[in-house]
Backbone as JSON, one array per atom type, in Angstrom:
{
  "sequence": "XXXXXXXXXXXXXXXXXXXXXXXXXXXXXXXXXXXXXXXXXXXXXXXXXXXXXXXXXXXXXXXXXXXXXXXXXXXXXXXXXXXXXXXXXXXXXXXXXXXXXXXXXXXXXXXXXXXXXXXXXXXXXXXXXXXXXXXXXXXXXXXXXXXXXXXXXXXXXXXXXXXXXXXXXXXXXXXXXXXXXXXXXXXXXXXXXXXXXXXXXXXXXXXXXXXXXXXXXXXXXXXXXXXXXXXXXXXXXXXXXXXXXXXXXXXXXXXXXXXXXXXXXXXXXXXXXXXXXXXXX",
  "N": [[32.6, -62.0, 48.25], [32.4, -58.39, 47.33], [31.11, -55.96, 45.18], [31.97, -52.65, 44.03], [30.6, -49.72, 42.87], [31.3, -46.63, 41.53], [31.13, -43.17, 40.97], [33.01, -41.26, 38.75], [35.27, -38.58, 37.71], [35.21, -37.67, 34.53], [36.74, -36.16, 32.85], [39.23, -36.03, 34.13], [39.87, -38.81, 34.4], [40.22, -39.43, 31.59], [42.16, -37.5, 30.91], [44.4, -37.72, 32.46], [44.42, -40.23, 34.21], [44.42, -42.56, 32.38], [46.58, -42.02, 30.48], [48.77, -41.89, 32.36], [48.67, -44.45, 33.38], [49.25, -45.94, 31.2], [51.76, -45.09, 30.33], [53.31, -45.62, 32.41], [53.44, -48.52, 32.31], [55.89, -48.99, 30.9], [57.69, -47.03, 31.79], [57.84, -46.35, 34.7], [58.84, -44.42, 36.5], [59.01, -42.04, 35.15], [56.33, -41.74, 34.53], [55.22, -41.25, 37.02], [56.62, -38.82, 37.81], [55.65, -36.96, 35.92], [52.75, -37.24, 36.43], [52.8, -36.08, 39.14], [53.18, -33.24, 38.51], [50.73, -32.54, 37.82], [49.07, -32.86, 39.9], [47.32, -31.76, 42.83], [46.76, -32.8, 45.3], [47.64, -33.8, 48.34], [48.05, -36.34, 49.53], [48.14, -38.18, 47.43], [50.61, -37.17, 46.11], [52.5, -37.6, 47.95], [52.57, -40.43, 47.87], [53.46, -40.78, 45.28], [55.98, -39.7, 45.46], [57.13, -41.3, 47.47], [57.41, -43.81, 46.04], [58.94, -43.03, 43.9], [61.47, -42.42, 45.55], [62.68, -44.94, 45.89], [62.47, -46.2, 43.43], [63.7, -47.91, 40.26], [64.97, -47.75, 37.1], [62.41, -48.6, 34.45], [59.46, -50.48, 34.03], [56.21, -51.37, 35.77], [57.27, -53.06, 37.51], [59.39, -51.92, 38.74], [58.82, -50.36, 40.9], [57.56, -49.75, 44.18], [55.14, -52.21, 45.34], [52.95, -51.79, 47.14], [52.55, -49.01, 47.81], [51.88, -48.31, 45.15], [49.47, -49.72, 44.57], [47.91, -48.28, 46.41], [48.01, -45.75, 45.24], [46.8, -46.25, 42.63], [44.21, -47.07, 43.31], [43.29, -44.7, 44.79], [43.46, -42.81, 42.44], [41.82, -43.9, 40.66], [39.27, -44.49, 41.91], [38.26, -42.38, 43.45], [36.6, -39.47, 43.88], [37.37, -36.6, 41.76], [38.54, -33.23, 41.23], [39.21, -30.39, 39.51], [41.47, -28.13, 40.92], [42.93, -25.19, 42.45], [45.76, -25.58, 42.76], [46.06, -27.91, 41.16], [44.82, -31.2, 40.24], [42.62, -32.37, 42.59], [41.23, -34.41, 45.32], [37.9, -34.6, 45.45], [34.82, -33.8, 47.48], [33.5, -36.71, 48.74], [31.42, -38.67, 46.89], [28.34, -40.56, 47.14], [28.57, -44.0, 46.63], [27.75, -47.13, 45.24], [27.41, -50.48, 46.78], [27.45, -54.04, 46.69], [26.85, -57.44, 47.27], [28.85, -59.24, 45.02], [27.75, -61.36, 43.21], [25.06, -60.93, 43.56], [24.62, -58.27, 42.63], [25.64, -58.73, 39.9], [23.5, -60.44, 39.11], [21.36, -58.79, 39.38], [22.09, -56.93, 37.3], [22.14, -58.27, 35.07], [19.51, -59.11, 34.72], [18.49, -56.69, 34.16], [19.82, -56.03, 31.84], [19.99, -58.21, 29.94], [17.83, -59.75, 27.81], [17.08, -62.43, 27.72], [17.97, -63.56, 30.03], [17.67, -66.18, 32.52], [16.39, -65.43, 35.06], [14.6, -66.37, 37.03], [15.25, -69.08, 37.34], [17.13, -70.73, 39.46], [19.45, -72.44, 39.31], [20.17, -72.46, 36.56], [20.56, -69.68, 35.97], [22.64, -69.16, 37.69], [24.84, -70.6, 36.57], [24.91, -69.01, 34.12], [25.92, -66.69, 35.29], [28.3, -67.35, 36.42], [29.76, -68.25, 34.23], [29.82, -65.74, 32.93], [31.44, -64.21, 34.66], [33.86, -65.51, 34.31], [34.65, -65.0, 31.78], [33.73, -61.97, 30.76], [31.11, -61.02, 28.61], [31.09, -58.41, 25.83], [29.23, -55.42, 25.22], [27.02, -55.97, 26.92], [26.1, -53.86, 28.57], [25.63, -52.51, 31.96], [26.09, -55.0, 33.17], [28.53, -55.88, 31.85], [30.28, -54.28, 32.77], [30.35, -54.44, 35.67], [31.33, -57.04, 35.65], [33.91, -56.57, 34.88], [34.74, -55.98, 32.03], [36.29, -54.1, 29.75], [35.76, -51.06, 28.25], [36.01, -48.22, 26.45], [38.62, -50.21, 24.65], [41.83, -50.66, 26.48], [45.1, -49.15, 26.28], [46.93, -50.52, 27.83], [47.38, -53.53, 30.0], [44.74, -53.96, 32.15], [44.64, -55.81, 34.22], [47.12, -56.08, 35.16], [47.79, -53.76, 36.25], [46.2, -53.36, 38.57], [44.98, -55.27, 41.0], [42.59, -57.73, 42.57], [41.23, -59.95, 42.88], [42.62, -61.58, 40.94], [41.7, -62.03, 38.44], [41.75, -61.7, 34.99], [42.27, -60.78, 31.5], [43.99, -60.0, 28.59], [43.77, -59.13, 25.19], [45.36, -57.81, 22.77], [44.74, -58.02, 19.81], [42.24, -58.78, 19.62], [41.19, -56.79, 20.6], [40.07, -56.86, 23.21], [39.52, -57.0, 26.99], [39.64, -57.66, 30.29], [39.33, -57.26, 33.91], [39.78, -57.17, 37.44], [38.66, -54.58, 37.89], [37.1, -51.93, 36.24], [35.98, -49.31, 34.07], [33.52, -46.94, 32.81], [33.22, -44.39, 30.31], [31.52, -41.07, 30.58], [29.89, -40.73, 28.44], [29.06, -43.22, 27.83], [27.59, -43.82, 30.32], [25.6, -41.88, 29.97], [24.24, -42.84, 27.71], [23.23, -45.45, 28.68], [21.49, -44.33, 30.77], [19.59, -43.18, 29.1], [18.32, -45.42, 27.97], [17.27, -46.83, 29.95], [14.29, -46.63, 30.82], [13.24, -48.07, 28.95], [14.39, -50.63, 29.12], [13.77, -51.39, 31.74], [10.95, -51.47, 31.57], [10.64, -53.54, 29.81], [11.78, -55.72, 31.36], [9.6, -55.75, 33.4], [7.64, -56.69, 31.77], [8.28, -59.17, 31.07], [8.24, -60.26, 33.65], [5.47, -60.35, 34.08], [4.64, -61.87, 31.92], [5.9, -64.33, 32.93], [4.52, -64.97, 34.89], [1.97, -65.38, 34.05], [0.03, -63.51, 34.05], [-2.84, -61.23, 33.47], [-2.07, -58.59, 33.94], [0.19, -56.66, 35.79], [-0.37, -55.85, 39.22], [1.13, -53.62, 40.51], [2.65, -52.42, 38.76], [3.0, -49.77, 37.48], [3.79, -48.31, 39.84], [6.21, -49.61, 40.65], [7.71, -49.24, 38.47], [7.82, -46.59, 38.44], [9.26, -46.06, 40.74], [11.82, -47.4, 40.12], [12.7, -45.53, 38.3], [13.32, -43.33, 39.63], [11.24, -41.52, 40.22], [9.46, -42.13, 42.35], [9.8, -42.24, 45.98], [9.81, -44.48, 47.46], [9.33, -48.16, 47.01], [6.5, -50.17, 46.37], [5.08, -51.57, 49.11], [4.39, -54.33, 49.35], [4.46, -56.6, 46.74], [3.42, -58.28, 43.68], [5.03, -58.74, 41.71], [7.97, -60.71, 40.97], [7.46, -62.47, 43.07], [7.39, -65.69, 44.85], [9.9, -66.59, 44.01], [11.9, -67.15, 45.99], [13.86, -66.17, 48.79], [15.63, -64.03, 48.29], [14.43, -62.51, 46.25], [12.48, -60.99, 47.19], [13.89, -58.47, 47.78], [14.76, -57.6, 45.43], [13.44, -55.61, 43.77], [13.93, -53.4, 45.29], [16.76, -53.17, 45.46], [17.4, -53.29, 42.72], [16.39, -50.72, 42.2], [18.07, -48.95, 43.58], [20.63, -49.5, 42.34], [20.02, -48.65, 39.61], [19.57, -46.12, 40.22], [22.05, -45.06, 40.9], [23.26, -45.03, 38.34], [21.77, -43.19, 37.0], [22.22, -40.96, 38.7], [24.95, -40.59, 37.94], [24.74, -40.08, 35.34], [23.25, -37.74, 35.07], [25.05, -35.97, 36.39], [26.96, -35.88, 34.52], [29.15, -37.71, 34.62], [31.46, -40.61, 34.6], [31.56, -44.05, 35.44], [33.26, -46.25, 37.7], [34.0, -49.59, 38.53], [34.79, -52.06, 40.93], [35.78, -55.13, 42.08], [35.88, -56.29, 45.38], [38.16, -57.6, 47.59], [38.04, -61.02, 48.73], [36.46, -64.16, 49.57], [34.09, -65.55, 49.12], [31.13, -66.25, 47.3], [27.84, -64.96, 46.89], [24.99, -66.91, 47.29]],
  "CA": [[33.06, -60.65, 47.69], [31.53, -57.46, 46.92], [31.59, -54.95, 43.95], [31.73, -51.32, 44.31], [30.32, -48.78, 41.86], [31.42, -45.23, 41.96], [31.13, -42.13, 39.89], [34.38, -40.63, 38.55], [35.44, -37.46, 36.8], [35.32, -38.26, 32.97], [37.77, -35.56, 32.32], [40.37, -36.51, 35.02], [40.35, -40.16, 33.85], [40.83, -39.24, 30.23], [43.29, -36.75, 30.72], [45.52, -37.86, 33.74], [44.57, -41.73, 34.6], [44.81, -43.35, 31.23], [47.83, -41.6, 30.01], [49.7, -42.19, 33.42], [48.97, -45.94, 33.4], [49.93, -46.4, 29.78], [53.18, -44.69, 30.41], [53.77, -46.45, 33.59], [53.91, -49.78, 31.88], [57.32, -49.1, 30.49], [58.57, -45.98, 32.18], [56.98, -45.88, 35.86], [59.35, -43.12, 37.1], [58.69, -40.88, 34.44], [54.83, -41.51, 34.68], [55.03, -40.64, 38.3], [56.92, -37.48, 37.85], [54.76, -36.47, 35.1], [51.49, -36.94, 37.2], [52.96, -35.21, 40.18], [53.24, -32.01, 38.02], [49.29, -32.38, 37.67], [48.29, -33.06, 41.2], [47.3, -30.77, 44.14], [46.43, -33.69, 46.31], [48.75, -34.12, 49.02], [48.35, -37.69, 49.7], [48.61, -38.76, 46.11], [51.93, -36.74, 45.84], [53.29, -38.43, 48.89], [52.75, -41.8, 47.35], [54.45, -40.74, 44.25], [57.47, -39.42, 46.07], [57.73, -42.58, 48.23], [57.85, -44.8, 44.96], [60.2, -42.31, 43.31], [62.54, -42.47, 46.29], [63.21, -46.2, 45.72], [62.32, -46.7, 42.2], [64.82, -47.98, 39.4], [64.48, -47.67, 35.66], [61.64, -49.83, 34.13], [57.93, -50.51, 34.26], [55.55, -51.41, 36.9], [58.17, -53.87, 38.44], [60.43, -50.97, 39.24], [58.31, -49.4, 41.98], [56.98, -50.63, 45.29], [53.79, -52.65, 44.94], [52.07, -51.35, 48.1], [52.19, -47.77, 47.44], [51.41, -48.27, 43.72], [48.12, -50.02, 44.67], [47.23, -47.34, 47.12], [47.76, -44.67, 44.42], [45.78, -46.56, 41.6], [43.11, -46.73, 44.17], [43.07, -43.25, 44.92], [43.36, -42.13, 41.1], [40.65, -44.53, 39.85], [38.06, -44.89, 42.48], [38.01, -41.28, 44.22], [36.07, -38.35, 42.93], [38.42, -35.53, 41.53], [37.92, -32.02, 40.68], [40.34, -29.4, 39.09], [41.76, -27.15, 41.96], [43.99, -24.12, 42.08], [47.15, -26.19, 42.81], [46.01, -28.89, 40.25], [43.72, -31.98, 40.48], [42.27, -32.7, 44.09], [40.06, -35.09, 45.51], [36.59, -33.79, 45.84], [33.91, -34.5, 48.6], [33.19, -38.1, 48.52], [30.14, -38.98, 46.48], [28.01, -41.94, 47.48], [28.68, -45.12, 45.7], [26.76, -48.46, 45.43], [28.21, -51.69, 47.0], [26.65, -55.22, 46.99], [27.54, -58.66, 47.02], [29.09, -59.22, 43.55], [26.84, -62.25, 42.59], [23.76, -60.32, 43.59], [24.71, -57.12, 41.64], [25.57, -59.14, 38.68], [22.36, -60.9, 38.89], [20.26, -57.71, 38.98], [22.34, -56.26, 36.17], [21.69, -59.16, 34.0], [17.93, -58.94, 34.66], [18.2, -55.51, 33.35], [20.25, -55.9, 30.34], [19.85, -59.39, 29.01], [16.4, -59.99, 27.78], [16.79, -63.86, 27.81], [18.54, -64.07, 31.25], [16.75, -66.83, 33.18], [16.5, -65.1, 36.57], [13.67, -67.12, 37.85], [15.83, -70.43, 37.43], [18.39, -70.5, 40.23], [20.58, -73.03, 38.77], [20.62, -71.78, 35.21], [21.1, -68.33, 36.13], [23.96, -69.13, 38.18], [25.51, -70.91, 35.48], [25.1, -67.9, 33.35], [26.76, -65.74, 35.97], [29.67, -68.1, 36.55], [30.41, -68.21, 32.84], [30.15, -64.33, 32.7], [32.54, -63.85, 35.43], [35.07, -66.06, 33.9], [34.94, -64.3, 30.54], [32.53, -61.23, 30.49], [30.86, -60.47, 27.14], [31.02, -57.03, 25.68], [27.94, -55.01, 24.93], [25.99, -56.06, 27.99], [26.04, -52.59, 29.43], [25.99, -52.44, 33.18], [26.61, -56.16, 33.49], [29.72, -56.08, 31.34], [31.21, -53.26, 33.47], [30.28, -55.05, 36.9], [32.02, -58.15, 35.49], [35.14, -56.07, 34.6], [35.21, -55.93, 30.9], [36.81, -52.81, 29.39], [35.22, -50.43, 26.9], [36.96, -48.69, 25.44], [39.8, -51.04, 25.08], [42.94, -49.94, 27.09], [46.44, -49.39, 25.84], [47.59, -51.3, 28.86], [46.56, -54.58, 30.44], [44.44, -53.5, 33.41], [44.87, -56.89, 35.22], [48.58, -55.87, 35.61], [47.99, -52.42, 36.93], [45.6, -53.25, 39.74], [44.29, -56.63, 41.13], [42.14, -57.89, 43.91], [40.91, -61.37, 42.76], [43.68, -62.13, 40.12], [41.14, -62.38, 37.29], [41.91, -60.85, 33.89], [42.92, -61.26, 30.22], [44.22, -58.84, 27.58], [44.01, -59.65, 23.83], [45.11, -56.74, 21.64], [44.5, -58.26, 18.39], [40.77, -58.87, 19.6], [40.63, -55.61, 21.46], [39.39, -57.39, 24.43], [40.27, -57.07, 28.09], [38.81, -57.6, 31.51], [39.96, -57.31, 35.16], [38.89, -56.96, 38.61], [38.23, -53.34, 37.87], [36.8, -51.43, 34.98], [35.22, -48.06, 33.96], [32.87, -46.46, 31.68], [33.14, -43.0, 30.23], [30.45, -40.5, 30.68], [28.9, -41.0, 27.19], [28.39, -44.62, 27.95], [26.53, -43.88, 31.19], [24.35, -41.15, 29.56], [23.51, -43.84, 26.9], [22.59, -46.24, 29.79], [20.42, -43.69, 31.25], [18.6, -42.83, 28.1], [17.76, -46.68, 27.74], [16.89, -47.37, 31.25], [13.06, -46.78, 30.93], [12.9, -49.34, 27.89], [14.69, -51.86, 29.59], [12.98, -51.82, 32.93], [9.62, -51.86, 31.27], [10.91, -54.86, 29.39], [11.76, -56.78, 32.47], [8.56, -56.11, 33.94], [6.77, -57.45, 30.87], [8.9, -60.52, 31.25], [7.8, -60.96, 34.65], [4.07, -60.57, 33.91], [4.51, -63.13, 31.18], [6.41, -65.61, 33.64], [3.43, -65.24, 36.07], [0.82, -65.6, 33.21], [-1.05, -62.53, 34.6], [-3.02, -60.17, 32.55], [-1.36, -57.33, 34.35], [0.91, -56.51, 37.31], [-1.12, -54.73, 39.86], [1.88, -52.51, 40.93], [3.62, -52.1, 37.63], [3.38, -48.41, 37.42], [4.42, -48.01, 40.99], [7.54, -50.04, 40.59], [8.45, -48.48, 37.36], [8.03, -44.89, 38.91], [10.54, -46.2, 41.89], [12.97, -47.54, 39.53], [12.99, -44.45, 37.69], [13.54, -42.08, 40.43], [9.84, -40.69, 40.44], [8.88, -42.33, 43.67], [10.84, -42.24, 46.84], [9.91, -45.98, 47.94], [8.74, -49.12, 46.23], [5.17, -50.63, 47.02], [5.58, -52.49, 50.37], [4.18, -55.71, 48.85], [4.37, -56.72, 45.07], [3.17, -59.58, 43.07], [6.29, -59.11, 40.65], [9.06, -61.36, 41.61], [6.93, -63.48, 44.15], [7.58, -66.95, 44.68], [11.47, -66.94, 43.54], [12.86, -67.48, 46.85], [13.92, -65.14, 49.75], [16.35, -62.95, 47.84], [13.53, -61.77, 45.25], [11.69, -59.68, 47.88], [14.71, -57.28, 47.79], [15.22, -57.32, 43.8], [12.99, -54.26, 43.38], [14.58, -52.12, 46.0], [18.16, -53.18, 45.06], [17.43, -52.74, 41.26], [16.13, -49.16, 42.29], [19.39, -48.36, 44.13], [21.5, -49.59, 41.09], [19.65, -47.91, 38.61], [19.85, -44.74, 40.68], [23.52, -44.66, 40.6], [23.37, -44.72, 36.94], [20.95, -41.88, 36.82], [22.96, -39.77, 39.17], [26.06, -40.35, 37.45], [24.43, -39.4, 34.01], [22.99, -36.2, 35.32], [26.23, -35.23, 36.85], [28.11, -36.05, 33.5], [30.27, -38.4, 35.28], [31.75, -41.85, 34.3], [31.45, -45.02, 36.55], [34.09, -47.21, 37.9], [33.45, -50.78, 39.22], [35.88, -52.75, 41.49], [35.54, -56.29, 42.88], [36.61, -56.21, 46.26], [38.89, -58.88, 48.03], [37.09, -61.97, 49.57], [36.42, -65.61, 49.02], [32.79, -66.13, 48.99], [30.2, -65.73, 46.5], [26.59, -65.22, 47.49], [24.24, -67.95, 46.44]],
  "C": [[32.05, -59.72, 47.36], [32.15, -56.75, 45.62], [31.04, -53.78, 44.31], [31.63, -50.63, 43.25], [30.45, -47.35, 42.3], [31.7, -44.18, 40.85], [32.49, -41.6, 39.98], [34.25, -39.36, 37.65], [36.11, -37.85, 35.4], [36.64, -37.46, 32.52], [39.12, -35.93, 32.91], [40.86, -38.09, 34.52], [40.74, -40.22, 32.58], [42.19, -38.8, 30.33], [44.6, -37.17, 31.61], [45.63, -39.58, 33.98], [45.17, -42.64, 33.61], [46.05, -43.23, 30.9], [48.93, -41.96, 31.06], [49.89, -43.81, 33.49], [49.56, -46.54, 32.1], [51.35, -46.24, 29.77], [53.91, -45.56, 31.4], [54.21, -47.99, 33.29], [55.24, -49.99, 31.36], [58.32, -48.08, 31.29], [57.74, -45.42, 33.52], [57.51, -44.68, 36.57], [58.97, -41.94, 36.53], [57.16, -40.52, 34.28], [54.59, -40.9, 35.98], [55.47, -39.11, 38.37], [56.08, -36.39, 37.0], [53.32, -36.06, 35.83], [51.75, -36.12, 38.36], [52.69, -33.76, 39.76], [51.5, -31.62, 37.91], [48.25, -32.22, 38.82], [48.31, -32.04, 42.16], [47.1, -31.62, 45.29], [47.5, -34.18, 47.05], [49.08, -35.6, 49.29], [48.85, -38.47, 48.5], [50.22, -38.4, 45.68], [52.88, -37.44, 46.72], [53.39, -39.79, 48.39], [53.73, -41.87, 46.3], [55.83, -40.48, 44.62], [58.17, -40.61, 46.76], [58.15, -43.42, 47.17], [59.1, -44.11, 44.29], [61.52, -42.48, 44.03], [63.43, -43.84, 45.96], [62.93, -46.83, 44.23], [63.74, -46.96, 41.41], [64.24, -48.05, 38.02], [63.6, -48.84, 35.33], [60.32, -49.32, 34.43], [57.34, -50.67, 35.57], [56.49, -52.24, 38.13], [59.21, -53.06, 39.18], [60.13, -50.15, 40.29], [57.71, -50.4, 42.96], [55.6, -50.96, 45.06], [52.82, -52.01, 46.05], [51.57, -49.97, 47.9], [51.47, -47.57, 45.98], [49.76, -48.5, 43.81], [47.27, -49.01, 45.27], [46.96, -46.08, 46.17], [46.83, -45.0, 43.24], [44.52, -46.54, 42.23], [42.35, -45.44, 44.15], [42.59, -42.45, 43.61], [41.95, -42.59, 40.55], [39.22, -44.53, 40.51], [37.75, -43.79, 43.38], [37.47, -40.19, 43.29], [37.2, -37.2, 42.9], [37.89, -34.41, 40.79], [39.33, -30.99, 40.36], [40.54, -28.24, 40.31], [42.72, -26.07, 41.45], [45.5, -24.56, 42.06], [47.05, -27.45, 41.72], [45.03, -29.93, 40.58], [43.77, -32.36, 42.06], [41.19, -33.43, 44.12], [38.82, -34.29, 46.04], [35.97, -34.46, 46.88], [33.56, -35.68, 48.06], [31.57, -38.17, 48.11], [29.58, -40.47, 46.85], [28.08, -42.89, 46.3], [27.71, -46.1, 46.03], [27.79, -49.73, 45.62], [27.04, -52.78, 47.23], [27.51, -56.31, 46.89], [27.67, -58.81, 45.41], [28.05, -60.14, 42.87], [25.41, -61.58, 42.47], [23.65, -59.11, 42.44], [24.78, -57.52, 40.18], [24.39, -59.69, 38.16], [21.34, -59.93, 38.53], [20.81, -56.88, 37.58], [22.02, -57.02, 35.06], [20.25, -59.19, 33.66], [17.81, -57.68, 33.8], [18.64, -55.44, 32.09], [20.1, -56.95, 29.47], [18.42, -59.88, 28.92], [16.04, -61.39, 27.77], [17.48, -64.32, 28.95], [17.5, -64.94, 32.02], [16.68, -66.58, 34.79], [15.58, -65.8, 37.47], [14.3, -68.58, 38.24], [17.12, -70.34, 38.17], [19.6, -71.24, 39.53], [21.17, -72.57, 37.4], [21.16, -70.55, 35.14], [22.5, -68.36, 36.88], [24.97, -69.51, 37.34], [26.14, -69.82, 34.5], [26.19, -66.93, 33.93], [28.29, -66.29, 36.14], [30.52, -67.83, 35.23], [30.81, -66.63, 32.47], [31.31, -63.73, 33.44], [33.88, -64.4, 34.89], [35.56, -65.52, 32.48], [33.72, -63.28, 30.12], [32.35, -60.8, 29.07], [30.65, -59.01, 27.15], [29.5, -56.75, 25.41], [26.86, -55.4, 25.7], [25.74, -55.18, 28.99], [26.53, -52.86, 30.79], [26.67, -53.85, 33.62], [28.13, -56.42, 33.12], [30.72, -55.21, 32.4], [31.28, -53.97, 34.81], [31.24, -56.34, 36.97], [33.67, -57.91, 35.27], [35.85, -55.75, 33.31], [35.44, -54.45, 30.6], [36.16, -52.3, 28.09], [35.17, -49.04, 27.12], [38.13, -49.53, 25.73], [40.95, -50.13, 25.42], [44.11, -50.03, 26.33], [47.41, -50.08, 26.79], [46.85, -52.38, 29.37], [46.26, -54.23, 31.98], [44.65, -54.45, 34.52], [46.23, -56.86, 35.7], [48.73, -54.75, 36.42], [47.31, -52.44, 38.35], [44.81, -54.55, 39.82], [43.76, -56.79, 42.38], [41.73, -59.55, 43.91], [41.83, -62.35, 41.8], [42.82, -62.67, 38.84], [41.7, -61.2, 36.1], [42.54, -61.48, 32.65], [42.99, -59.97, 29.23], [44.8, -59.34, 26.32], [43.99, -58.28, 22.97], [44.6, -56.86, 20.47], [42.89, -58.44, 18.3], [40.32, -57.72, 20.26], [39.74, -55.89, 22.6], [40.15, -57.34, 25.74], [39.27, -56.97, 29.02], [39.66, -57.64, 32.74], [39.11, -57.38, 36.36], [38.25, -55.56, 38.84], [37.91, -52.86, 36.38], [36.08, -50.06, 35.04], [34.49, -47.94, 32.77], [32.81, -44.89, 31.49], [31.83, -42.38, 30.2], [29.36, -40.71, 29.67], [28.34, -42.19, 27.42], [27.33, -44.71, 28.9], [25.36, -43.1, 30.79], [23.46, -42.07, 28.56], [22.52, -44.75, 27.69], [21.2, -45.61, 30.25], [19.09, -43.38, 30.28], [17.64, -44.27, 27.94], [17.07, -47.31, 28.84], [15.21, -47.62, 31.1], [12.71, -47.95, 30.12], [12.97, -50.64, 28.52], [14.0, -52.42, 30.85], [11.46, -52.11, 32.58], [9.7, -53.32, 30.48], [10.93, -55.98, 30.39], [10.38, -56.86, 33.23], [7.46, -56.82, 33.09], [7.09, -58.87, 30.94], [8.36, -61.32, 32.42], [6.2, -61.23, 34.72], [3.94, -61.72, 33.12], [4.91, -64.67, 31.97], [5.26, -65.89, 34.61], [2.28, -65.69, 35.47], [-0.28, -64.69, 33.82], [-1.46, -61.6, 33.36], [-2.64, -58.91, 32.81], [-0.89, -57.53, 35.66], [0.23, -55.51, 37.9], [-0.13, -53.34, 40.3], [2.82, -52.24, 40.07], [4.0, -50.72, 37.52], [4.04, -47.94, 38.65], [5.97, -48.43, 41.01], [8.37, -49.39, 39.64], [8.91, -47.09, 37.86], [9.33, -44.98, 40.08], [11.81, -46.39, 41.17], [13.64, -46.35, 38.72], [13.2, -43.04, 38.31], [12.28, -41.4, 40.63], [9.1, -40.92, 41.72], [9.86, -42.63, 44.53], [10.93, -43.88, 47.38], [9.11, -46.71, 46.93], [7.47, -49.37, 46.99], [5.61, -51.67, 48.1], [5.39, -53.94, 50.0], [3.85, -55.65, 47.18], [4.05, -58.08, 44.67], [4.35, -59.78, 42.23], [7.25, -59.89, 41.48], [8.7, -62.35, 42.7], [7.16, -64.78, 43.71], [8.88, -67.32, 43.99], [12.35, -66.93, 44.6], [12.97, -66.19, 47.65], [14.78, -63.88, 49.2], [15.39, -61.86, 46.9], [12.85, -60.62, 46.07], [12.45, -58.4, 47.91], [15.06, -56.92, 46.18], [14.68, -55.76, 43.57], [13.57, -53.22, 44.1], [15.95, -52.13, 45.51], [18.42, -52.77, 43.55], [17.21, -51.13, 41.38], [17.38, -48.45, 42.62], [20.51, -48.41, 42.87], [21.16, -48.5, 40.06], [19.7, -46.37, 38.94], [21.16, -44.28, 40.54], [23.86, -44.27, 39.24], [22.94, -43.44, 36.63], [21.67, -40.77, 37.55], [24.12, -39.38, 38.58], [25.91, -39.71, 36.01], [24.12, -37.99, 34.11], [24.09, -35.41, 35.78], [27.28, -35.26, 35.61], [29.24, -36.71, 34.08], [30.33, -39.95, 34.66], [31.49, -42.66, 35.57], [32.68, -45.78, 36.55], [33.71, -48.39, 38.86], [34.74, -51.37, 39.7], [35.32, -53.9, 42.31], [36.49, -56.29, 43.92], [37.37, -57.68, 46.75], [37.86, -59.64, 48.91], [37.31, -63.32, 48.74], [35.19, -66.21, 48.85], [32.09, -65.5, 47.99], [28.72, -65.91, 47.04], [25.66, -65.9, 46.69], [22.88, -67.5, 46.62]]
}
């Protein structure tokens, strides 16, 4: 299974998507009618009309499941902009996609100072536990695992599902699902802290290898921070850790690049675990 990370319009998500999903839990028809008034996107309006034509009073169970899933997918994972006729889908922005296990591995390398990335068995146990119940406050890793922050006023695992994962505990203000998002302010905070976290990772790798210095440290850091187009062709860092490790520098650069681009565009980020049955080992 893969995970997809996409930039989203922060204002659209706050002003339209969250209120729509909250209302739809108890009044799906009313939520659809209200949403249609704000949309200039023909395909989304068609999906709303299709559901309204067969809906009965009530919450999510009162509308057809297939067009509902298509609508939520379009609202939550497409780039939107304000147009003359209402909100409309913008030109597609490039997103990030990778095997879920690999993306979670890279994000934990970045975010968690004690994550044992060099130990295949132990790191896998950490990731498996993180998927079952994502921890809060672990930055990008929490997002990729589906943890919601800020806490939603609706159970996100009832709104949209691909794997069937999810919990919703209002008293604890804790929720996770197969999808999640972060507002632009959180993404901007991540961007500010990226240099420190990336330098910390390189320091850990230097200590793991018991070297006085990493020969390509400056070049790797420059690539991760978007100051250099390509990573060094051969690196000492992460060597000896198996066939996957050769791509870690490049893939971590791609992942952090999407954080940087979203932050510079003042966008939020949405993550979705796609349908599938395998986990990359």
